[in-house]
N, C-alpha and C positions, 0 to 999 in steps of 0.2 A: 903616555902622556897624552899621546894623539888621538888614544879610544876615549879619553874623559874629557879635550875641548870638542869632538866630536858628538858626542852626548850633552854637553854643555849648548853645545850649537841645535842644535836638536830639538829641546825643551825652548832656548830664546824665544822673545818675540821677534818679527822685522826691526828693519834700523828707522819702519814707522810705526815703533809698538803694534803690531797687530799680527795676531795669529796665523799660522799660515792655513788654508785649505789643506786639507787630507791628501789629498791624492798628490800638493807639492810637497807634504810631507815626506809622500813615500818618494816623491821623485826623488829629494835630498837623502832623504835615510840608505835609499839604494846604490846612488852615488859616493855616498861618502862612505857606510859600510861595505858593500859588497866590490866598491870599483880599490875608490883611494888606498884604505886600509889595506888588502891582498897585495895591491901595489907594492906600497910602502914598508910592509913585512920582505915582500921579496926584493927590496932593493936598499936593508938595511936602515933604511929612511924610521928613526923612534919618534924626532919631532915637526912639527911644519918649518921650522925657522931649517933645516937640516936640503929641504926641498928648492931643488934647481929648475930653472926654465928646462935644460935638458934633462931630466927625469917628467917634467911635463909632457914634452913632446914625443918622449919613450913612454907614457902611460898611452897619449890620443894616437900613437903611433899602432900602439899593441891593439886598441880597442877596435882599432881600422881594419887590421890584416888578420883582426881574432887570433894572435897569438899572447894576447894579453882581458883577454872576456874567457869568462865564466865558462863558456858552452864549446872553446877555441874555433869557435867560427868569426867570421868578422861581424859587427854591429852596423846599422842601417846608421848612415852619416846624421839622420834627425837625432836619434838615442844619441850618440857622440857625442854631439852638441846638448843634448839638456844634461848629460852627467858631466861634462865642463864646465857649462854656466854654474852649475851646483858648486862645483868643487871648487871653482875662482871666489862665487861666492861665501861659501867657509871660511876658505884663505885672509878676504879681505875683511872678515868678522873677527879674525885671529890678530889679525896687523891690526885692526883699530881697538882691539883687547890692549895694545902694547906692546906685541910681540915681533921680534923681527922679520921677515916675513917680504921675500921679494918674486917669488915665483907669484910665472901668471902663465896659465896654459894657454892656447890659440883654439879658440874652438874652427870646427872644416868647415866649411863656406857650401854654404846649403844653395841649389840651384834655385829658383826662382819659380813657385809651378804658377800656373794660371788654374784660377779655379771655376769649374763648371758650373756658375753658379743657375737659380730655376729665376727664370722669366716671371713678371706678375701676372703672363696668363696662366703658366705652368700653377702656382702658388692656387690661383684661382677655381682650376682644374681637380686640384685636389682635396681646396675647400666641398668645390662641389657632391666630390664623388663620397663623400664622408656621410654615412647614418646618422650619429650621434653628435646631436650640437655640443658635445662634450669636445669631441673629435676637430669637429669643425673650428671653436675656439681655440684651442691649441695649435692648428694650424694658422690661423688668421694670427693670434697673439705672437707669435716666434717670428711668422714674416714681417707683421707691423713695428715691433718691438725689437728686435736685435738679441735679444734674453740668449741665456742658454738651458739649454735643459734642466740641468739642477736648479738653476733660478725661478722656473716657469712650474717648479715640480714643488717648489716652497711657498708658491704667493697661496694666500689666506682669503677667502672675501672682506677680511676689513685691510688688505693690501691697495685695495680698488681705489683711491683716493682723487674727491672732486676739490677745486682751490676756485672757485670761483663761474669762469668760463675754461679751466684749463683740468684738464685727466691725468692723471696719474697712475705708474701699478709703483708700488713701493715694494723695492725687488732686495733680497739679499745676496748678494756677491759674492767672488773670494775675498776670504782670509773673513769674514762674517760682515763685509762693509757695506752698508744701504746704500742706494741709489735712489732716486724718483727715476723714472721713463718716461715719457710722453706716452702719452696715449689718444686715439683718438677718439672725440663722441659718443662713435658709433661701436667702434669696442669695447667703451670703459661700461656703454650701458648694457649691451651684451655680455659681458662678465659679472656684473650687478646682479641683473637676472638669475643668472647660474649661478653665480652666489648664492643668489637666498635658496635660490630649488637645495643647494645641496648644504645648506645648514638645516630645511627642514628632514631631508632623509639621514642627518649622518650627526654624531656628532665629535667627527672628526674639524681641526680647525683647517685645513690643508684644503684649497679651492678643488683640485681635479680629483675622482677618487676613481676607484675599479666600479664594473657595473654589475657584481657578484657580493655579495654579503660575505663574509667570511665565516666557514660551518665554525672556527674556533668561538670568535666574540659575538656574533651576526651582525656586526657593522659593517662598512663601505670601506674600505683601507683605502688607504691614500696611495695616489697610482705611483709604480715604479718606470725608473726611466726602460728598461728592458720591455715594457707594456708596449710606452710611448715610439719607439726603435720599430717594433716588431708591426706600430698600426702606419706608421709614417712609412714601409718599405712598402706595406698595400695597398695604402691609396695610391702611390707613387704609380703603381700597378696599374688601380683601377684607372686611374686618370693615361695608363699611357704616355707616361714618363721615361723617354729610354735614356736614360743615365743613374747615377747610382745615386739615390737622397736619402738622406739620415738628418736629425735633428739640428747639427752644427751648421750643415747647409744651408737651411736660415739665415744665420747669426751671417755667414759668408755675404748672403746674399742680399739681406736688408743693407751691410753697409756696406758693398757694394752700388747699390742703388742710391744711398744717399750721396756718395761720394760722385755718379756720376753725374746726381741731381742740382748739386753745388754747393751741399753738405759743408761750412767749413768744421775742417775737420777736429778740431781743437773742442769741440762741439760732442759733433759726432763722438771723439775720444771719450766721454763722459757720461752718453748717452750711451754707451757699449760697457761703460767700466774698464777699461783699458788705465794703467796708469800713468802711457805713454802714449806720442805717438812712434814711437819703434816696429808697432805689431803692423798699423795700419801702411808704412814705409813700407814694413818688408815682403808682406804680406799679399797686398792688392796693388802689385806693381800691375795688372791687368786692365787698372782702370786706364784708359787711354789719352792720347795727349787732345784726342778727338772729340772725348767726354771735355775734357777741361774747359776748352778753347769753347765750346757751348754751352758750356755755365757762365764762363765770364762774357759772353753776348749776351745772355740772358740777365746777368744783374745791371751791366752797361744802358740796353734795352732800356730797362724799366726806372732808370733816371728818368 
């Protein structure tokens, strides 16, 4: 029964009726089929209604100390946190379907990270270090819009929108949820020019393409995530940036910059595609009260 419920859950849409992203789906599958099912088999639990809070604590403790992990080694708190969150979501789904489920696991507390974000000077240095307009645009687009790497790679020339005097990027976010992300006129114009170039050079619908044609098709292929990751690492070295630089760091830096500039967190969450303010509250604790003071004074003095 438990196996069938898990299978049904993995195929079901989310509470909002949307399809989970591939990455999220893999996390849920790993948590439920790789963690919950084996634990229930060992504990003699045949259905969710038999689970108790004691079971959930035993499962979580086993992952943290290694006695309940598949490798026999303790799992990192963030990993256990993700697994427990997925299991709780599944149990809530089972309860919503009418079954009597009272168990809920407690997620391990995570230490708040202090993110080493990129400064605007470092971003400019990386853009200057890039030899190709494609690479310059990738750096500038991630830095000035905060979009995810996967969202960047899905962009097409048709996703650069102009509405009156406003410019946007139409972004396909997690779970195939589209949103419009504001872009500066300068960035929008550069992207449009580059999009016209890629359309002349390739039949691909994607905006960012490889520099070499595929030996098999003779076409420029869509740029892969690994290519961007390597390019970002090399540009950071060329720009002599003494910190670990990776694509998602641009997103962290953008959010931090906008919060410190006083942008409304609710508007910011919509721009970057967060469903709630939870992520901003949990991750961006490094935005100081000094920054909050400066933003407030800026708003008051503008009156």
